[in-house]
C-alpha positions in Angstrom: 80.0 150.0 74.6 80.1 148.2 71.2 82.8 150.6 69.9 84.9 150.0 73.0 84.6 146.2 72.7 85.5 146.4 69.0 88.5 148.5 69.8 89.6 146.0 72.5 89.3 143.0 70.1 91.3 144.9 67.5 94.1 145.5 70.1 94.0 141.9 71.2 94.3 140.8 67.6 97.4 142.9 67.1 98.8 141.7 70.4 98.4 138.0 69.8 98.6 137.9 66.0 101.4 140.3 65.1 101.6 139.1 61.5 98.6 141.2 60.8 101.0 144.1 61.0 102.8 143.0 57.8 100.7 140.6 55.9 99.0 143.4 54.1 102.3 144.5 52.6 102.4 141.3 50.5 99.8 142.8 48.3 102.6 144.9 46.8 104.3 142.8 44.1 107.7 144.3 44.8 107.6 143.2 48.5 106.2 139.8 47.7 109.0 139.2 45.1 111.7 140.4 47.5 110.5 138.1 50.3 110.3 135.1 48.0 113.9 135.6 46.7 115.2 136.3 50.2 113.4 133.2 51.5 114.9 130.9 48.9 118.3 132.4 49.6 117.9 131.8 53.4 116.8 128.2 52.8 119.9 127.4 50.8 121.9 128.4 53.9 119.4 127.0 56.4 119.5 123.4 55.1 123.2 122.7 55.5 123.5 124.8 58.7 120.6 123.0 60.4 122.2 119.6 59.6 125.5 120.8 60.9 124.0 122.2 64.1 122.1 119.0 64.7 125.4 117.2 64.5 126.8 119.6 67.1 123.9 118.8 69.4 124.7 115.1 69.0 121.6 114.5 66.9 121.1 112.9 63.4 121.1 115.5 60.6 117.4 115.0 59.8 116.5 116.3 63.3 118.1 119.6 62.3 115.9 119.7 59.2 112.8 118.9 61.3 113.8 121.9 63.5 114.1 124.1 60.4 110.7 123.2 58.8 107.8 124.6 60.9 110.0 126.6 63.4 110.7 129.6 61.0 107.1 129.7 60.0 105.7 129.8 63.6 108.3 132.3 64.8 107.6 134.6 61.9 103.9 134.5 62.5 104.0 135.1 66.3 107.2 137.1 66.7 107.6 140.8 66.4 110.7 141.0 64.1 110.1 140.9 60.4 113.6 139.9 59.4 114.7 137.5 62.2 115.4 134.0 61.0 114.9 131.2 63.5 116.0 127.6 63.6 118.9 125.5 64.8 121.9 127.5 66.0 125.3 126.6 67.3 125.1 127.9 70.9 121.8 126.3 71.7 122.8 123.1 70.0 125.9 122.9 72.2 123.8 123.6 75.4 121.4 120.9 74.4 124.3 118.4 74.1 125.7 119.5 77.4 122.4 118.9 79.1 121.8 115.5 77.5 125.2 113.8 77.2 125.6 113.3 81.0 122.3 111.4 81.2 123.8 108.4 79.4 120.9 108.0 77.0 120.4 105.6 74.1 120.1 107.1 70.6 116.3 106.9 70.6 116.1 108.3 74.1 118.5 111.1 73.2 116.2 112.3 70.4 113.1 112.2 72.7 114.9 114.0 75.5 116.2 116.7 73.1 112.6 117.3 72.0 111.3 117.5 75.6 114.1 120.0 76.4 112.8 122.2 73.5 109.2 121.9 74.8 110.2 122.8 78.4 112.2 125.8 77.1 109.2 126.9 75.0 106.7 126.6 77.8 109.0 128.7 80.0 109.3 131.3 77.3 105.5 131.4 76.7 105.0 132.0 80.5 107.5 134.8 80.6 106.0 136.3 77.4 102.4 136.2 78.5 103.3 137.5 82.0 105.2 140.4 80.3 108.5 139.3 82.0 110.7 139.7 79.0 112.6 142.3 81.0 114.2 139.4 83.0 116.8 139.1 80.2 118.1 142.5 81.3 119.9 140.6 84.1 122.2 139.4 81.3 124.3 142.6 80.9 126.2 143.4 77.8 129.6 142.4 79.4 128.1 139.0 80.2 127.0 138.5 76.6 130.4 139.7 75.3 132.3 137.1 77.4 129.8 134.3 76.8 129.6 134.7 73.0 133.3 134.8 72.6 133.9 131.8 74.9 131.0 129.8 73.3 132.4 130.4 69.8 135.8 129.0 70.9 134.1 126.0 72.6 131.9 125.3 69.6 134.7 125.5 67.0 137.1 123.5 69.3 134.6 120.6 69.6 134.3 120.4 65.8 138.1 120.0 65.2 138.0 116.3 66.0 135.6 115.7 63.1 138.1 117.4 60.7 140.6 114.6 61.7 138.1 111.8 61.7 138.8 111.1 65.4 136.0 110.0 67.8 135.8 109.3 71.5 138.0 112.2 72.8 135.3 113.8 74.8 136.4 114.8 78.3 134.6 116.3 81.3 136.0 119.7 80.5 137.0 121.4 77.2 140.7 121.4 78.1 140.5 117.6 78.7 138.9 117.1 75.3 141.5 119.2 73.5 144.3 117.3 75.4 142.8 114.0 74.4 142.6 115.2 70.8 146.2 116.4 70.7 147.3 113.0 71.9 145.2 111.2 69.3 146.0 113.3 66.2 149.5 111.7 65.4 148.2 108.1 65.5 144.5 108.2 64.8 144.1 110.9 62.1 142.2 109.7 59.0 143.9 111.2 56.0 140.9 111.3 53.6 138.9 113.1 56.3 141.7 115.5 57.0 141.9 116.3 53.2 138.1 116.8 53.0 138.1 119.0 56.1 141.0 121.2 54.9 139.5 121.4 51.4 136.1 122.5 52.9 137.7 125.1 55.2 139.8 126.5 52.4 136.8 126.7 50.0 134.6 128.4 52.6 137.3 131.0 53.5 138.2 131.6 49.8 134.6 132.2 48.8 133.9 134.5 51.7 136.9 136.6 50.7 136.8 136.5 46.9 133.1 136.2 46.3 131.3 137.5 49.5 128.0 137.9 47.6 127.9 134.2 46.7 126.3 131.6 49.0 129.6 130.1 50.2 128.1 127.5 52.5 125.8 126.1 49.7 128.6 126.1 47.1 131.0 124.3 49.5 128.4 121.7 50.5 127.5 121.0 46.8 131.1 120.8 45.7 132.3 118.5 48.6 129.2 116.3 48.2 130.0 115.8 44.5 133.6 115.0 45.3 132.4 112.6 48.0 130.2 110.8 45.5 132.7 110.7 42.7 135.6 109.3 44.8 133.3 107.2 47.1 134.6 109.0 50.1 132.5 106.8 52.4 134.2 103.6 51.1 137.6 105.1 52.1 136.3 105.4 55.7 135.1 109.0 55.5 132.0 109.8 57.6 129.0 111.0 55.6 125.4 112.1 56.5 124.0 108.8 55.1 120.4 108.0 54.6 117.8 110.5 55.8 114.2 109.5 56.4 112.2 111.0 53.6 109.0 112.8 54.5 107.7 115.4 56.9 108.1 114.9 60.7 105.1 113.5 62.6 103.7 115.4 65.6 104.6 113.3 68.6 104.8 114.2 72.3 108.2 112.9 73.4 108.3 110.1 76.0 110.8 110.4 78.7 111.4 108.9 82.2 109.6 111.2 84.6 112.4 110.9 87.1 114.7 112.6 84.6 112.4 115.6 84.1 114.0 117.6 87.0 117.4 117.2 85.4 116.1 119.0 82.3 114.5 122.0 84.1 117.6 124.1 84.7 119.1 123.5 81.3 115.7 124.3 79.8 115.5 127.6 81.7 119.0 128.6 80.6 118.2 127.7 77.0 114.9 129.7 77.2 116.7 132.8 78.4 119.8 132.5 76.2 117.9 131.7 73.0 115.7 134.7 73.6 118.7 137.0 74.4 120.5 135.8 71.3 117.5 136.2 69.1 116.4 139.6 70.5 119.9 141.0 70.2 119.8 140.2 66.5 116.3 141.6 66.1 117.3 144.8 67.8 120.3 145.2 65.5 118.2 144.8 62.4 115.4 147.0 63.8 117.8 149.8 64.3 118.3 149.8 60.5 114.7 149.2 59.4 113.1 151.3 62.1 110.5 148.7 62.8 108.8 148.2 66.1 109.9 145.4 68.4 108.2 143.9 71.5 110.3 141.8 73.9 107.2 140.1 75.3 105.8 139.3 71.8 109.2 138.0 70.7 109.3 135.8 73.8 105.9 134.4 72.9 107.0 133.7 69.3 110.2 132.0 70.5 108.2 129.9 73.0 105.7 128.7 70.4 108.6 127.9 68.0 110.4 125.8 70.6 107.2 124.0 71.5 106.5 123.2 67.9 110.1 122.1 67.4 109.8 119.6 70.2 106.4 118.3 69.1 107.7 117.8 65.5 110.7 115.7 66.6 113.1 118.6 66.5 115.1 120.3 69.3 115.6 123.7 70.8 116.0 126.7 68.5 116.8 130.4 68.4 117.5 133.3 66.1 120.5 133.0 63.8 123.0 135.8 63.3 124.2 134.5 59.9 120.8 133.7 58.4 119.2 136.9 59.5 122.1 138.8 57.9 121.6 136.8 54.7 117.9 137.6 54.8 118.5 141.3 55.4 121.1 141.5 52.6 118.8 139.7 50.2 116.1 142.3 50.7 113.7 140.6 53.2 110.8 143.0 54.0 108.4 140.9 56.1 108.1 137.6 58.0 107.0 135.9 54.8 110.7 135.4 54.1 110.9 132.9 56.9 107.7 131.2 55.8 109.2 130.7 52.3 112.4 129.2 53.8 110.4 126.8 56.0 108.3 125.7 53.1 111.5 124.9 51.0 112.9 122.9 53.9 109.6 120.9 53.9 109.9 120.3 50.1 113.4 119.1 50.7 112.3 116.6 53.3 109.6 115.3 51.0 111.6 115.0 47.7 115.3 115.8 47.9 116.8 113.9 51.0 118.6 111.4 48.7 120.7 114.3 47.4 122.0 114.8 51.0 123.3 111.2 51.4 127.0 111.9 50.5 127.5 115.2 52.4 130.8 114.7 54.4 130.5 115.2 58.1 133.9 117.0 57.9 132.2 119.6 55.7 129.4 120.2 58.2 132.1 120.6 60.9 133.9 123.1 58.7 130.6 125.0 58.2 130.2 125.4 61.9 133.8 126.4 62.5 133.8 129.1 59.9 130.4 130.4 61.1 131.3 130.7 64.8 134.9 131.9 64.4 133.6 135.1 63.0 131.8 135.7 66.3 135.2 135.8 68.2 136.0 139.5 68.7 138.3 140.8 71.4 137.8 144.5 70.7 134.6 144.6 72.8 136.6 143.5 75.9 138.9 146.5 75.5 136.0 148.8 74.9 134.1 147.5 78.0 137.3 148.1 80.1 137.6 151.7 78.8 134.0 152.5 79.7 134.2 150.9 83.1 136.9 148.5 84.4 134.1 146.6 86.3 132.5 145.8 83.0 135.8 144.6 81.5 136.3 142.4 84.6 132.8 140.9 84.2 133.4 140.2 80.5 136.8 138.6 81.1 135.5 136.5 84.1 132.6 135.2 82.1 134.9 134.4 79.2 137.3 132.4 81.4 134.5 130.8 83.4 132.7 129.6 80.3 135.8 128.1 78.8 136.7 126.4 82.1 133.2 124.8 82.7 132.5 124.0 79.0 130.6 122.2 77.7 128.4 123.3 80.7 128.1 126.9 79.4 125.4 127.9 81.8 128.0 128.2 84.7 129.7 131.0 82.9 126.4 132.9 82.8 125.7 132.3 86.4 129.1 133.6 87.4 128.6 136.7 85.2 125.2 137.6 86.5 126.2 137.2 90.1 129.4 139.3 89.5 127.5 142.0 87.6 124.9 142.3 90.4 127.7 142.3 93.1 129.7 145.0 91.3 126.6 147.1 90.7 125.8 147.0 94.4 129.4 147.8 95.2 129.4 150.8 92.9 126.2 152.2 94.4 127.2 151.7 98.0 129.0 155.1 98.1 127.3 157.5 95.6 128.7 160.9 95.2 128.0 163.1 98.2 129.2 166.7 98.5 128.6 170.0 100.2 127.9 172.5 97.4 128.5 176.2 97.0 127.6 178.6 94.2 130.2 179.5 91.6 130.4 182.9 89.9 128.4 181.7 86.9 125.5 180.6 89.1 126.3 176.9 89.1 126.3 174.8 92.2 129.6 172.9 92.5 131.3 170.6 94.9 132.8 173.1 97.4 135.6 170.8 98.5 136.6 169.8 95.0 136.7 173.3 93.7 138.1 174.9 96.9 135.1 177.1 97.5 134.1 178.7 100.8 131.2 177.3 102.8 129.2 178.4 105.9 129.3 177.2 109.5 125.6 178.0 110.0 124.0 176.6 106.9 125.0 173.7 104.6 123.6 172.4 101.3 124.5 168.8 100.5 123.9 167.0 97.2 123.4 163.2 97.1 123.7 161.5 93.7 122.2 158.1 93.8 119.2 155.9 94.8 118.6 155.4 98.5 118.4 151.8 99.5 119.7 149.2 102.0 123.3 149.1 100.5 124.0 152.9 100.8 121.6 154.3 103.4 124.1 153.9 106.2 126.7 155.6 104.0 124.5 158.7 103.6 123.7 158.8 107.3 127.4 158.6 108.3 128.3 161.4 105.9 125.5 163.6 107.2 126.4 163.0 110.8 130.1 163.7 110.2 129.1 166.9 108.4 127.0 168.0 111.4 129.8 167.2 113.8 132.1 169.4 111.8 129.7 172.3 112.0 128.8 172.9 115.7 127.1 176.2 114.9 124.9 174.7 112.2 121.3 176.0 112.1 119.9 174.5 108.9 120.8 171.5 106.8 119.5 171.2 103.2 119.6 167.9 101.5 119.3 167.9 97.7 117.6 164.6 96.6 117.0 165.4 93.0 119.0 162.3 91.9 117.0 159.9 94.0 114.7 157.8 91.9 114.2 154.8 94.2 114.0 154.5 98.0 113.4 151.4 100.0 112.3 151.0 103.7 115.9 151.1 104.9 116.5 154.4 103.2 113.2 155.8 104.5 114.0 154.7 108.0 117.4 156.4 107.8 115.8 159.7 106.8 113.3 159.3 109.6 116.2 158.8 112.2 118.1 161.7 110.7 115.1 164.0 110.9 114.6 163.1 114.6 118.3 163.5 115.5 118.6 166.9 113.8 115.3 168.1 115.5 116.7 167.2 118.9 120.0 169.0 118.0 118.0 172.1 117.1 118.9 171.9 113.4 116.3 172.6 110.7 116.2 169.6 108.2 115.1 170.6 104.7 114.8 168.4 101.6 115.0 170.1 98.3 114.0 169.1 94.7 112.6 165.6 95.6 111.0 163.9 92.6 107.3 163.1 92.6 108.0 159.4 93.0 110.0 160.0 96.1 107.5 162.4 97.5 104.7 159.9 96.9 106.6 157.2 98.8 107.3 159.5 101.7 103.6 160.6 101.9 102.5 156.9 101.9 104.9 156.1 104.7 104.0 159.1 106.8 107.5 160.6 106.8 106.4 163.6 104.8 104.1 164.7 107.6 106.7 163.8 110.2 109.4 166.1 108.6 106.7 168.7 107.8 105.3 169.9 104.5 107.0 173.3 105.1 110.4 171.5 105.0 110.1 170.3 101.4 111.0 172.6 98.5 110.9 172.0 94.8 113.6 174.7 94.3 116.8 175.4 96.2 116.4 179.2 95.8 113.0 179.1 97.4 114.3 177.0 100.3 117.2 179.5 100.9 114.7 182.4 100.9 112.6 180.7 103.5 115.5 179.9 105.7 116.8 183.5 105.5 113.4 184.8 106.3 113.2 182.5 109.3 116.7 182.9 110.8 117.8 186.2 109.4 121.4 187.0 110.3 121.8 183.8 112.3 122.6 182.0 109.1 125.1 182.9 106.4 124.0 182.0 102.9 126.5 184.1 101.0 128.3 181.0 99.7 125.0 180.0 98.0 124.3 183.2 96.2 125.9 184.9 93.2 128.5 187.5 94.2 128.3 190.6 92.0 131.5 192.6 91.6 131.6 195.8 93.6 131.4 199.0 91.4 134.3 201.5 91.8 
């Protein structure tokens, strides 16, 4: 008993404290050194990116730093991926802004509501994780993700363009309205020093990525433009800069909001909870395929939930896993979650001692950082690939892409449309599974008799049905069987091969019951061959197994044919279901 209890506690420890799986590796000096170097490298990218993403969310830059302090540490300790880097990201930042801007909040309220949005999303993720419902994200099919990521990247980069021109107040209800307002404002309202700083930042980022891909392009660009901003007093020329950032670590505060507004945050919080996990887990799977490390969707959901709760309680906002920073960590040689812990500690040190160095960072530079980061996410080749695999998938991807662009900045509507269309098209595809009467070819293979022009029998027929049997297609199978019986007035026995059926619902079971009754009244033997254990178990529970008769179920088609031949003799012709040996001369 004591051994059992000890084993249970060990399993619980591994389940709820996954860092125990890698913390022992830090005893090896080479792994500890690699993680420290990778953590420093990630932090140098995390600091400017978190400030830029906070700006995208409509929040002060220090809120981004608050969200980059404890979040990476908590996510690393309680998540299942060893390389995934968590913190502020562009898509979740934009979704936070889309949820909060329509509420007409003051600056102080906006920060509190952003924190509450993160807490709500985190609580939902924790619930899904502990209830082992991480599989819910499977409703977001790959085509939906393709369309959404590409559209979101265009939306995010487009919304930053105004900051490169130094133009404010062009926001419209939809993206196309915002871009139209911007186009009208550019000729008369562009701020030349801001345009120069923005163009210089973009050019430097692009040049460094092409000419020196191993160098930290974001860090170098931020440092260079900050020095230029300080030397030429860019702020006195009207250029927007980060300005003073409160020095010190964030306090733990439960955000205060108007209770009547809580309902307005629930749906955006749920969408953020799902999308932040999908984004993060997609990245984690990509890295795990290279490192061959174990991942748990439920554990990752728990880690992400705790990270979001901590972000909200420490005056931050909603977070997720970052494509770019995870790639940086992997390339820098990250081995364990300690990499993220190091990066979080460095952000904390920056908040304590180095915030004055961030004063002169140009807002246009942060906008350029976001634009360059997300433009790389725009890839149209996956649309073509999805269409080649299945035109329905290509249609879903394109519809989500267009829908997300149209409803932006309310990105969740593109997701809703994609999920509904994916489910609808799946049901449509499964409404008419492949159904065929089969005959045996010379090589002993059962093939579609109609497709291959093979002879069949009027007295015995073997039909193959390739699909699940549920409410959407049960009537289709019934109709095909009834038509087949009508075409064979001399039919003595009907064999139905259900090897491909994995799932059956009450509609499908009821259809089989009616079919068995009808065939019995018509004097036709109804036989089911090769049913899977799961299907048999369901039919036994429902009583249909006994109703059809145990003797009418066969695990092999050949045994079923032998039984029929023995029962009916020459009354049935099974020659089309046997191998024809050549006659010797």
